[in-house]
KEKE-3310 file (N, C-alpha, C; in steps of 0.2 Angstrom, whole numbers, plus 5000, padded with zeros to 4 digits):
npx = (5451:5454:5462:5473:5478:5482:5493:5502:5502:5499:5486:5486:5499:5499:5493:5493:5507:5506:5514:5517:5505:5501:5510:5506:5493:5497:5498:5507:5503:5488:5474:5460:5444:5438:5424:5421:5426:5425:5427:5431:5430:5436:5446:5454:5459:5465:5476:5482:5487:5496:5506:5510:5515:5526:5534:5538:5545:5555:5562:5566:5575:5585:5590:5595:5605:5613:5618:5624:5631:5636:5650:5658:5675:5687:5704:5721:5733:5744:5762:5774:5771:5777:5776:5764:5752:5746:5732:5727:5716:5712:5704:5708:5703:5713:5728:5740:5753:5753:5751:5756:5762:5764:5770:5771:5777:5776:5788:5796:5799:5799:5790:5790:5777:5772:5781:5780:5767:5754:5750:5738:5731:5714:5696:5685:5671:5668:5670:5662:5649:5632:5630:5639:5643:5639:5626:5631:5642:5642:5641:5641:5653:5646:5634:5623:5615:5601:5605:5619:5621:5616:5626:5637:5634:5633:5646:5652:5650:5655:5653:5650:5662:5672:5667:5671:5685:5686:5684:5689:5703:5715:5715:5720:5716:5702:5698:5701:5688:5684:5689:5680:5682:5689:5686:5690:5705:5705:5708:5717:5720:5726:5733:5737:5748:5756:5770:5773:5778:5771:5764:5758:5753:5754:5746:5746:5740:5745:5747:5758:5774:5769:5769:5779:5795:5804:5820:5824:5811:5797:5792:5781:5763:5750:5738:5725:5723:5721:5711:5704:5694:5688:5687:5685:5689:5694:5701:5711:5718:5732:5732:5727:5711:5699:5685:5680:5671:5675:5674:5677:5677:5671:5666:5663:5669:5667:5671:5670:5680:5696:5707:5706:5704:5704:5702:5704:5702:5708:5705:5712:5709:5715:5709:5701:5692:5684:5680:5684:5684:5686:5683:5682:5674:5666:5663:5672:5685:5698:5715:5725:5718:5716:5718:5733:5744:5744:5757:5762:5752:5751:5759:5772:5769:5771:5776:5787:5789:5798:5806:5809:5800:5789:5774:5760:5749:5734:5738:5739:5740:5735:5722:5718:5721:5719:5716:5707:5696:5698:5701:5712:5712:5711:5700:5693:5688:5681:5683:5678:5684:5683:5687:5686:5702:5714:5726:5738:5738:5741:5733:5724:5722:5721:5726:5725:5731:5729:5734:5725:5728:5722:5714:5702:5691:5680:5670:5662:5652:5646:5634:5635:5630:5622:5617:5609:5599:5593:5587:5578:5570:5565:5558:5548:5541:5537:5528:5518:5513:5509:5500:5490:5485:5479:5470:5462)
npy = (5485:5493:5484:5482:5495:5495:5487:5495:5495:5500:5500:5505:5502:5490:5491:5495:5502:5519:5524:5513:5509:5520:5518:5506:5509:5517:5519:5520:5517:5519:5508:5503:5499:5483:5482:5493:5490:5481:5467:5465:5459:5467:5474:5463:5459:5471:5471:5459:5463:5473:5466:5458:5468:5473:5462:5461:5473:5471:5460:5466:5476:5468:5462:5473:5477:5466:5465:5477:5494:5502:5512:5525:5530:5542:5544:5550:5539:5530:5529:5523:5518:5504:5493:5486:5474:5466:5457:5447:5440:5436:5433:5432:5434:5428:5419:5412:5414:5425:5436:5450:5455:5468:5479:5496:5508:5524:5525:5522:5509:5494:5479:5464:5456:5445:5435:5432:5429:5416:5408:5401:5390:5391:5390:5402:5403:5394:5402:5413:5409:5406:5396:5394:5396:5407:5420:5433:5432:5436:5449:5464:5477:5489:5485:5482:5471:5467:5457:5458:5471:5468:5459:5467:5477:5469:5466:5477:5478:5476:5463:5454:5455:5450:5438:5432:5430:5418:5409:5397:5398:5392:5392:5401:5406:5404:5387:5382:5379:5362:5356:5351:5337:5340:5353:5369:5378:5393:5404:5414:5412:5422:5423:5426:5434:5449:5458:5475:5492:5504:5515:5526:5518:5508:5495:5483:5474:5469:5465:5453:5460:5473:5488:5487:5482:5468:5460:5446:5443:5435:5439:5453:5452:5448:5459:5455:5445:5451:5452:5458:5455:5452:5443:5448:5439:5442:5456:5463:5472:5472:5461:5444:5440:5428:5428:5441:5454:5464:5480:5477:5464:5448:5453:5456:5461:5463:5464:5466:5472:5473:5482:5488:5497:5495:5504:5506:5516:5517:5521:5518:5514:5512:5501:5497:5485:5483:5476:5482:5494:5509:5523:5537:5541:5552:5549:5553:5549:5538:5540:5531:5519:5513:5499:5490:5493:5484:5478:5474:5465:5455:5442:5435:5424:5406:5399:5402:5410:5404:5413:5420:5429:5436:5433:5441:5435:5432:5432:5416:5414:5426:5425:5417:5424:5438:5448:5444:5451:5461:5466:5470:5478:5483:5495:5500:5512:5512:5517:5517:5518:5515:5511:5510:5511:5518:5512:5518:5518:5509:5494:5486:5480:5491:5495:5509:5514:5523:5528:5533:5545:5543:5534:5523:5518:5506:5503:5492:5492:5488:5492:5493:5480:5485:5497:5491:5485:5496:5502:5493:5493:5506:5505:5495:5501:5513:5508:5502:5513:5522:5514:5512:5525:5527:5517:5522)
npz = (5842:5853:5860:5851:5853:5866:5867:5860:5846:5829:5819:5806:5801:5796:5784:5766:5758:5754:5743:5735:5732:5724:5713:5708:5702:5692:5675:5661:5648:5645:5645:5635:5641:5640:5639:5631:5618:5603:5593:5576:5559:5550:5557:5560:5548:5544:5553:5549:5537:5540:5547:5536:5528:5536:5537:5523:5521:5531:5525:5513:5519:5525:5513:5506:5515:5515:5502:5502:5498:5484:5479:5469:5467:5463:5460:5460:5452:5462:5465:5453:5437:5427:5418:5407:5404:5390:5384:5372:5360:5345:5330:5313:5296:5287:5281:5293:5290:5282:5290:5299:5315:5327:5340:5344:5355:5364:5370:5360:5359:5350:5348:5341:5340:5334:5335:5349:5352:5350:5335:5327:5315:5309:5307:5300:5301:5311:5323:5321:5319:5325:5333:5343:5361:5370:5369:5368:5360:5347:5342:5333:5331:5332:5337:5351:5359:5370:5379:5378:5384:5397:5401:5401:5410:5422:5424:5429:5442:5459:5466:5456:5448:5457:5459:5447:5448:5454:5445:5433:5437:5432:5418:5404:5391:5380:5374:5357:5345:5340:5324:5311:5299:5283:5283:5278:5282:5284:5291:5304:5321:5333:5348:5366:5378:5381:5387:5389:5389:5401:5394:5381:5366:5351:5344:5331:5317:5302:5284:5277:5272:5271:5279:5293:5288:5288:5290:5279:5277:5268:5251:5248:5251:5240:5234:5232:5241:5253:5268:5281:5289:5305:5321:5338:5351:5364:5372:5383:5396:5408:5423:5418:5417:5413:5412:5412:5404:5392:5382:5369:5368:5361:5349:5332:5316:5299:5281:5264:5256:5250:5253:5268:5283:5299:5314:5331:5345:5361:5378:5392:5409:5425:5437:5452:5460:5475:5492:5503:5517:5512:5515:5525:5541:5538:5525:5514:5503:5509:5508:5514:5515:5503:5493:5490:5477:5461:5458:5471:5475:5466:5458:5447:5434:5436:5425:5412:5397:5382:5377:5388:5393:5406:5411:5420:5432:5442:5459:5467:5481:5485:5483:5494:5505:5517:5508:5498:5495:5485:5468:5455:5440:5423:5415:5400:5388:5371:5355:5338:5321:5306:5289:5271:5262:5251:5239:5243:5257:5272:5275:5288:5305:5318:5334:5345:5360:5376:5392:5405:5418:5430:5444:5446:5459:5464:5476:5487:5501:5517:5530:5548:5560:5571:5565:5556:5564:5570:5559:5556:5567:5566:5554:5556:5567:5562:5552:5561:5569:5559:5552:5563:5564:5551:5552:5562)
capx = (5455:5458:5467:5479:5481:5485:5500:5506:5502:5495:5483:5488:5505:5498:5490:5497:5511:5503:5518:5517:5498:5500:5513:5502:5488:5500:5499:5510:5499:5481:5470:5453:5441:5435:5417:5421:5429:5422:5431:5428:5434:5440:5451:5459:5462:5470:5482:5486:5490:5502:5511:5513:5519:5532:5538:5541:5550:5561:5566:5570:5580:5590:5593:5599:5611:5617:5621:5629:5630:5642:5652:5664:5679:5693:5711:5727:5736:5750:5768:5777:5770:5782:5774:5757:5751:5741:5730:5724:5713:5708:5703:5708:5702:5719:5733:5744:5760:5752:5750:5762:5759:5769:5768:5775:5774:5778:5795:5800:5801:5795:5789:5788:5772:5770:5785:5778:5760:5753:5746:5734:5726:5707:5691:5682:5664:5668:5670:5657:5642:5628:5630:5643:5640:5635:5623:5635:5648:5641:5639:5646:5656:5641:5628:5623:5609:5600:5609:5626:5621:5616:5632:5642:5632:5635:5654:5654:5648:5660:5652:5651:5669:5675:5665:5675:5691:5687:5682:5694:5710:5721:5715:5720:5712:5697:5700:5698:5683:5686:5688:5678:5686:5687:5685:5696:5709:5706:5709:5722:5719:5732:5732:5743:5749:5762:5772:5775:5779:5765:5764:5754:5756:5750:5746:5743:5740:5745:5749:5765:5777:5766:5770:5786:5799:5809:5825:5823:5804:5795:5790:5774:5757:5746:5733:5719:5723:5719:5704:5705:5688:5691:5682:5689:5687:5696:5706:5711:5725:5733:5732:5722:5705:5696:5678:5678:5669:5677:5670:5678:5676:5665:5663:5665:5669:5668:5671:5672:5685:5703:5710:5701:5708:5700:5705:5701:5705:5706:5707:5713:5708:5717:5703:5701:5686:5685:5675:5687:5681:5691:5681:5682:5667:5662:5661:5677:5690:5704:5720:5728:5714:5716:5722:5740:5745:5745:5764:5763:5747:5751:5765:5773:5767:5776:5778:5790:5790:5804:5810:5810:5795:5786:5767:5758:5742:5732:5742:5735:5740:5731:5715:5717:5723:5713:5715:5703:5690:5700:5704:5715:5712:5710:5694:5694:5683:5683:5680:5680:5684:5685:5685:5690:5707:5717:5732:5744:5737:5742:5727:5725:5718:5725:5723:5729:5729:5732:5733:5723:5732:5717:5713:5695:5690:5673:5670:5656:5653:5640:5634:5636:5624:5618:5613:5603:5594:5590:5583:5572:5565:5562:5553:5542:5538:5533:5522:5513:5510:5505:5494:5485:5482:5475:5464:5457)
capy = (5491:5495:5479:5484:5501:5493:5484:5499:5493:5504:5496:5508:5500:5484:5493:5495:5508:5523:5525:5507:5509:5524:5515:5501:5512:5521:5516:5524:5516:5518:5503:5504:5494:5478:5483:5498:5488:5476:5464:5465:5455:5472:5475:5458:5460:5476:5469:5455:5467:5477:5461:5456:5474:5473:5456:5462:5478:5468:5456:5471:5480:5463:5461:5479:5477:5461:5467:5483:5500:5503:5519:5526:5536:5543:5546:5549:5532:5531:5525:5524:5512:5502:5488:5484:5467:5466:5450:5447:5434:5438:5428:5436:5430:5427:5414:5415:5416:5431:5441:5453:5458:5473:5484:5501:5512:5530:5525:5520:5502:5490:5472:5459:5452:5439:5430:5430:5427:5410:5408:5394:5390:5388:5391:5408:5401:5391:5407:5418:5406:5407:5389:5394:5395:5413:5424:5439:5431:5437:5456:5468:5482:5494:5482:5480:5468:5467:5452:5461:5476:5466:5456:5473:5480:5465:5466:5484:5478:5472:5456:5450:5454:5446:5431:5430:5429:5411:5405:5395:5401:5390:5392:5408:5407:5399:5382:5383:5373:5356:5357:5345:5335:5343:5360:5373:5382:5399:5409:5413:5414:5425:5424:5426:5440:5453:5463:5481:5498:5507:5521:5526:5513:5506:5488:5483:5468:5471:5460:5452:5464:5479:5491:5486:5478:5464:5456:5439:5442:5434:5445:5456:5448:5450:5463:5452:5441:5454:5451:5459:5454:5449:5442:5449:5435:5445:5461:5466:5475:5470:5454:5441:5437:5426:5429:5448:5456:5471:5483:5474:5456:5445:5457:5454:5466:5460:5468:5463:5476:5471:5488:5491:5499:5495:5508:5506:5520:5514:5525:5513:5517:5508:5501:5493:5483:5480:5476:5485:5500:5514:5529:5540:5541:5557:5547:5554:5543:5538:5537:5526:5513:5511:5493:5490:5492:5477:5476:5471:5460:5450:5439:5433:5417:5401:5397:5408:5408:5402:5419:5423:5434:5434:5436:5441:5432:5433:5428:5411:5416:5432:5423:5414:5429:5442:5453:5441:5455:5466:5464:5475:5477:5489:5495:5504:5514:5510:5521:5514:5522:5510:5514:5508:5515:5517:5508:5521:5518:5502:5492:5481:5481:5495:5497:5514:5515:5528:5526:5539:5546:5542:5527:5522:5513:5504:5500:5489:5492:5486:5496:5489:5477:5489:5501:5487:5484:5503:5503:5488:5495:5512:5503:5492:5506:5518:5505:5501:5519:5524:5510:5514:5532:5526:5513:5526)
capz = (5841:5859:5861:5848:5856:5873:5866:5857:5839:5825:5813:5799:5799:5792:5778:5760:5757:5749:5737:5731:5729:5718:5708:5705:5699:5687:5669:5655:5642:5647:5641:5634:5644:5636:5638:5626:5612:5599:5588:5569:5554:5546:5561:5560:5541:5544:5557:5545:5531:5543:5548:5529:5526:5540:5534:5517:5522:5534:5520:5509:5522:5525:5507:5505:5520:5513:5496:5503:5494:5479:5478:5464:5469:5458:5463:5455:5453:5466:5462:5446:5433:5422:5413:5406:5400:5385:5383:5365:5357:5339:5324:5307:5291:5283:5283:5298:5287:5278:5294:5303:5321:5330:5345:5345:5360:5364:5372:5354:5359:5346:5350:5336:5344:5330:5338:5356:5352:5347:5329:5326:5309:5311:5302:5302:5302:5318:5328:5320:5319:5331:5337:5349:5368:5373:5364:5368:5357:5340:5341:5329:5335:5333:5340:5358:5361:5378:5383:5379:5389:5403:5403:5402:5417:5428:5425:5432:5449:5463:5468:5450:5446:5462:5457:5441:5450:5456:5439:5429:5438:5429:5411:5402:5385:5378:5369:5350:5343:5336:5317:5307:5293:5276:5284:5276:5287:5280:5296:5309:5327:5336:5355:5370:5382:5380:5392:5386:5393:5403:5390:5375:5361:5345:5342:5324:5313:5295:5279:5276:5267:5271:5286:5295:5284:5292:5286:5278:5277:5261:5247:5251:5250:5234:5237:5232:5247:5259:5271:5288:5293:5311:5327:5344:5357:5370:5372:5389:5399:5415:5424:5414:5420:5407:5411:5412:5398:5390:5377:5362:5368:5358:5344:5325:5311:5292:5276:5257:5253:5252:5257:5273:5289:5306:5319:5337:5350:5368:5384:5398:5416:5430:5441:5458:5463:5482:5497:5509:5519:5510:5516:5532:5544:5534:5518:5510:5502:5514:5504:5517:5515:5496:5492:5488:5469:5458:5459:5477:5477:5461:5457:5440:5433:5437:5419:5409:5390:5380:5376:5395:5395:5412:5411:5427:5433:5449:5464:5470:5488:5485:5483:5500:5510:5519:5503:5493:5493:5480:5462:5451:5433:5419:5411:5394:5383:5365:5349:5332:5315:5301:5282:5265:5260:5244:5239:5246:5264:5274:5278:5293:5311:5322:5341:5348:5367:5380:5399:5409:5424:5436:5447:5448:5464:5464:5482:5490:5508:5521:5536:5554:5562:5575:5561:5553:5569:5571:5553:5556:5572:5563:5549:5559:5572:5557:5549:5566:5571:5553:5551:5568:5562:5545:5554:5566)
cpx = (5458:5463:5474:5483:5485:5492:5504:5507:5497:5492:5485:5495:5505:5494:5495:5501:5507:5507:5517:5510:5497:5504:5510:5496:5490:5500:5501:5506:5492:5478:5463:5449:5438:5428:5416:5423:5424:5426:5427:5433:5438:5446:5457:5462:5467:5476:5486:5490:5496:5507:5514:5518:5526:5537:5542:5546:5556:5565:5570:5576:5586:5594:5598:5605:5616:5621:5626:5627:5637:5643:5658:5668:5685:5699:5716:5731:5743:5756:5769:5775:5775:5780:5766:5756:5745:5739:5726:5722:5709:5709:5703:5707:5707:5723:5738:5751:5759:5751:5756:5759:5765:5766:5773:5773:5778:5786:5799:5802:5796:5795:5787:5783:5771:5775:5784:5771:5759:5748:5744:5730:5719:5702:5686:5675:5663:5667:5664:5650:5639:5627:5635:5640:5635:5632:5627:5641:5647:5638:5644:5648:5651:5635:5629:5616:5607:5604:5616:5626:5620:5622:5637:5640:5634:5642:5656:5652:5654:5659:5652:5658:5673:5674:5669:5682:5692:5685:5688:5701:5716:5721:5715:5716:5707:5700:5697:5693:5686:5685:5686:5683:5684:5685:5691:5699:5710:5707:5714:5720:5726:5730:5738:5743:5756:5764:5775:5776:5772:5764:5759:5757:5751:5751:5742:5744:5740:5747:5756:5768:5774:5766:5777:5789:5804:5814:5823:5815:5802:5793:5783:5768:5753:5740:5726:5718:5721:5712:5705:5699:5690:5685:5687:5686:5688:5701:5706:5718:5726:5733:5726:5717:5700:5689:5675:5676:5671:5674:5671:5678:5670:5662:5666:5664:5671:5667:5673:5678:5692:5707:5705:5705:5703:5705:5701:5705:5703:5709:5707:5713:5710:5711:5704:5694:5687:5679:5678:5683:5687:5689:5682:5675:5663:5660:5666:5682:5696:5710:5724:5725:5714:5720:5729:5740:5746:5752:5766:5758:5747:5758:5766:5770:5772:5780:5781:5791:5797:5809:5812:5805:5791:5779:5764:5750:5741:5736:5738:5735:5736:5724:5713:5718:5717:5712:5711:5698:5692:5703:5707:5715:5712:5704:5696:5688:5685:5679:5682:5679:5687:5682:5689:5695:5710:5723:5738:5744:5738:5736:5729:5720:5723:5722:5728:5727:5733:5730:5731:5726:5727:5716:5706:5694:5683:5673:5662:5656:5646:5640:5634:5629:5619:5614:5608:5597:5590:5585:5577:5567:5561:5556:5547:5538:5534:5527:5516:5509:5506:5499:5488:5481:5477:5469:5459:5453)
cpy = (5493:5490:5480:5490:5499:5490:5489:5498:5498:5500:5499:5505:5493:5485:5493:5502:5512:5524:5519:5507:5514:5522:5510:5503:5516:5517:5521:5523:5514:5513:5505:5498:5489:5479:5489:5496:5482:5473:5464:5461:5461:5474:5470:5458:5465:5475:5464:5458:5471:5472:5459:5462:5474:5468:5458:5468:5476:5464:5461:5475:5475:5462:5467:5479:5472:5462:5473:5489:5501:5510:5519:5531:5536:5546:5546:5543:5534:5527:5527:5518:5511:5498:5487:5478:5468:5458:5450:5440:5436:5433:5433:5432:5429:5421:5417:5417:5422:5437:5444:5457:5462:5477:5489:5506:5519:5531:5523:5513:5498:5482:5468:5454:5446:5433:5428:5428:5420:5411:5401:5394:5387:5390:5397:5407:5398:5396:5412:5415:5406:5401:5389:5396:5402:5417:5431:5438:5433:5444:5459:5473:5488:5492:5480:5477:5468:5463:5455:5466:5474:5463:5462:5476:5476:5465:5473:5484:5474:5465:5452:5449:5450:5439:5428:5427:5421:5407:5403:5398:5399:5390:5400:5410:5402:5394:5383:5377:5368:5358:5351:5343:5338:5350:5364:5378:5389:5405:5408:5416:5416:5426:5424:5433:5443:5458:5469:5487:5501:5514:5520:5522:5512:5499:5487:5476:5470:5464:5459:5457:5471:5482:5490:5481:5474:5460:5449:5437:5440:5440:5447:5452:5452:5454:5460:5447:5444:5453:5452:5459:5450:5448:5443:5445:5438:5450:5464:5468:5474:5463:5450:5438:5435:5428:5436:5450:5463:5473:5479:5466:5454:5449:5455:5460:5462:5465:5464:5466:5473:5476:5491:5492:5500:5499:5508:5511:5519:5519:5520:5517:5512:5507:5496:5491:5480:5480:5479:5491:5505:5521:5531:5540:5546:5555:5549:5549:5544:5535:5531:5519:5510:5504:5494:5490:5485:5474:5472:5465:5455:5448:5436:5426:5412:5399:5403:5406:5407:5408:5423:5428:5431:5437:5436:5439:5434:5429:5423:5412:5422:5431:5420:5419:5433:5447:5450:5446:5461:5463:5470:5473:5483:5489:5500:5506:5514:5514:5517:5518:5518:5513:5510:5513:5514:5513:5511:5521:5510:5500:5487:5483:5485:5496:5503:5515:5520:5526:5533:5539:5546:5535:5527:5516:5512:5500:5498:5489:5490:5489:5491:5486:5481:5494:5498:5487:5491:5504:5499:5490:5501:5510:5500:5497:5511:5515:5504:5507:5522:5520:5511:5520:5531:5522:5517:5531)
cpz = (5847:5861:5858:5851:5863:5872:5862:5849:5835:5819:5806:5797:5795:5786:5772:5760:5752:5743:5733:5728:5723:5712:5704:5700:5693:5681:5663:5649:5644:5642:5640:5637:5639:5634:5632:5619:5609:5594:5581:5564:5550:5550:5560:5553:5540:5547:5553:5540:5534:5544:5541:5527:5530:5538:5528:5517:5526:5529:5515:5512:5523:5519:5505:5509:5517:5507:5497:5498:5490:5478:5473:5467:5464:5462:5458:5457:5457:5463:5455:5442:5428:5417:5413:5402:5396:5383:5377:5363:5351:5334:5318:5301:5285:5286:5288:5295:5283:5283:5298:5309:5325:5335:5345:5350:5360:5367:5366:5354:5355:5348:5344:5339:5340:5333:5345:5357:5349:5341:5328:5320:5312:5306:5305:5304:5309:5324:5327:5320:5325:5335:5343:5355:5369:5368:5363:5363:5349:5339:5337:5333:5337:5335:5347:5359:5368:5382:5384:5384:5396:5406:5405:5409:5423:5429:5427:5439:5453:5464:5462:5448:5451:5461:5452:5443:5452:5451:5435:5430:5435:5421:5409:5396:5383:5373:5362:5349:5339:5328:5313:5301:5287:5277:5282:5282:5284:5285:5301:5316:5331:5344:5360:5374:5381:5385:5388:5391:5395:5400:5384:5370:5356:5344:5336:5321:5305:5291:5279:5270:5267:5278:5287:5290:5289:5287:5285:5278:5270:5258:5250:5248:5244:5237:5237:5237:5253:5261:5278:5292:5300:5317:5333:5349:5363:5369:5379:5391:5406:5416:5421:5418:5414:5406:5411:5405:5397:5384:5370:5362:5365:5353:5337:5320:5304:5287:5269:5254:5255:5255:5262:5279:5295:5311:5325:5342:5357:5373:5390:5405:5421:5435:5447:5460:5470:5486:5504:5511:5517:5511:5524:5535:5541:5527:5513:5509:5506:5510:5507:5517:5508:5496:5489:5480:5467:5459:5466:5479:5472:5461:5450:5440:5434:5431:5415:5401:5388:5379:5383:5397:5401:5411:5418:5427:5440:5453:5467:5478:5489:5486:5490:5506:5512:5514:5497:5491:5488:5474:5458:5444:5429:5415:5405:5390:5376:5360:5343:5326:5310:5294:5277:5263:5253:5245:5242:5254:5266:5277:5284:5299:5316:5329:5344:5355:5371:5387:5402:5415:5430:5438:5449:5453:5465:5471:5484:5497:5511:5528:5542:5556:5566:5571:5558:5558:5570:5565:5553:5561:5570:5558:5552:5564:5567:5554:5554:5568:5565:5552:5556:5566:5556:5547:5558:5562)
residu = (MET:GLY:GLU:PHE:ASP:SER:HIS:GLY:LEU:ASP:GLU:ASP:ALA:PHE:GLY:GLU:ASN:PRO:ALA:LEU:SER:ALA:LEU:LYS:THR:PHE:ASP:ALA:PHE:PRO:LYS:VAL:LYS:SER:THR:TYR:THR:SER:GLN:SER:ALA:ARG:GLY:GLY:GLN:PHE:THR:LEU:ALA:LEU:ILE:ILE:LEU:CYS:THR:LEU:LEU:THR:PHE:THR:GLU:LEU:ARG:THR:TRP:TRP:ASN:GLY:THR:GLU:THR:HIS:HIS:PHE:SER:VAL:GLU:ARG:GLY:VAL:GLY:HIS:GLU:LEU:GLN:LEU:ASN:LEU:ASP:ILE:ILE:VAL:ALA:MET:GLN:CYS:THR:ASP:LEU:HIS:VAL:ASN:VAL:GLN:ASP:ALA:ALA:MET:ASP:ARG:ILE:ILE:ALA:GLY:ASP:LEU:LEU:ILE:LYS:GLU:PRO:THR:ASN:TYR:ALA:LEU:TRP:THR:THR:HIS:SER:ARG:LYS:ALA:SER:THR:ALA:TYR:GLN:THR:VAL:ASN:GLN:ARG:THR:PRO:ASP:ARG:LYS:LEU:ALA:GLU:GLU:GLU:ASP:SER:HIS:VAL:ALA:HIS:VAL:LEU:GLY:HIS:MET:ARG:GLU:ASN:PRO:THR:ARG:LYS:PHE:THR:LYS:SER:PRO:LYS:ILE:PRO:LYS:HIS:THR:PRO:LEU:ASP:THR:CYS:ARG:ILE:TYR:GLY:SER:LEU:GLU:GLY:ASN:LYS:VAL:GLN:GLY:ASP:PHE:HIS:ILE:THR:ALA:ARG:GLY:HIS:GLY:TYR:MET:GLU:PHE:GLY:GLN:PRO:SER:HIS:LEU:GLU:HIS:ASN:ALA:PHE:ASN:PHE:SER:HIS:HIS:ILE:ASN:GLU:LEU:SER:PHE:GLY:PRO:HIS:TYR:LEU:ASN:LEU:LEU:ASN:PRO:LEU:ASP:LYS:THR:THR:SER:ALA:THR:ASP:ALA:ASN:PHE:TYR:LYS:TYR:GLN:TYR:TYR:LEU:SER:ILE:VAL:PRO:THR:ILE:PHE:THR:LYS:ARG:ARG:ILE:THR:THR:PRO:SER:GLY:THR:LEU:ASP:PRO:ALA:ALA:ILE:PRO:GLN:PRO:PRO:THR:LEU:ASP:LEU:GLN:PRO:ALA:THR:LYS:ILE:ASP:LYS:ASP:GLY:THR:VAL:HIS:HIS:VAL:ALA:ASN:PRO:ALA:PHE:ARG:GLN:SER:SER:HIS:HIS:ASN:SER:ILE:PHE:THR:ASN:GLN:TYR:ALA:ALA:GLN:SER:GLN:SER:ARG:GLU:VAL:ASN:HIS:SER:THR:ILE:PRO:GLY:VAL:PHE:PHE:LYS:TYR:ASP:ILE:GLU:PRO:ILE:LEU:LEU:ILE:VAL:ALA:GLU:GLN:ARG:SER:GLY:PHE:LEU:ALA:LEU:LEU:ILE:ARG:LEU:VAL:ASN:VAL:MET:SER:GLY:VAL:VAL:VAL:GLY:GLY:GLY:TRP:VAL:PHE:SER)
# end
């Protein structure tokens, strides 16, 4: 000791720094001494249960984040609408030469739809029998089976609707079933697309010589030949998407009465299904973020009918562009009022439609990845802390 002092050295300088010593002894998370603890099978089982619970909740959060959340917004439709495309595929239990098809709208424009649509002789039983593909194809207008309800529910969600846009992009209408030999052609299939004014209108199918009279038309049809039993394979408005299920699609209505009037009242709502972010940070609808109207995102079909009519289909480039996460269509609500009528009333199948002045936007959005991580940390932390309390 004296030797160190003689050289001017302090023994305390070689000791541990008091500040570092205090930091080493500091423990923000005090541990229980191992001599005070004992392992048990019950504790291990409880720990395993917490791990399984955390794993399940993590997968649930990941799935919820991946699927996103769906919101519905209503807005006034922007711009001025001019044209509305009607897509029809109906089977009527009469000969094609005995049917008359017309469209009359509120602008007093009348379209002789029978000259623009395709009429094809077929057999009624081939379309209404249960041997056809989908179980949803054989519903009456007033019947909704669980399969039908499920199919309608699926076609109201963004992901399912956008998936339809990639299905059969080149085929517009279902092919007619093959007709076996010696099968009577007792029915007429009427299908195709019509361009009309985007205003209230009336589309109807009547018998030859009844309803609108045309020059050079054959004499009116005998009343005992009337049979307006029909099967609606498809009825939609706007760009044609084959696999979207509308309220009247795949429905059948039959009657034994000759003088029978089927009336359908349709309320058309322009609809946009999108995965774009269309809301502000506060959650309100951002008008500037609403996708462009169909007139800008769609293009006319490359094939034009002989009469010069241009039918609009989904733009192929639209699918490949950055806007592939939006689809423009029209939904409608349908009411039916059908009854047997007397000889002073014109029988037939009548569709009266009106366009609602609102725009429905169904948006599917996904939160940010940072928000997902925060949710996962909160979930697992809560499980661990809560599990510890329960175990104690």
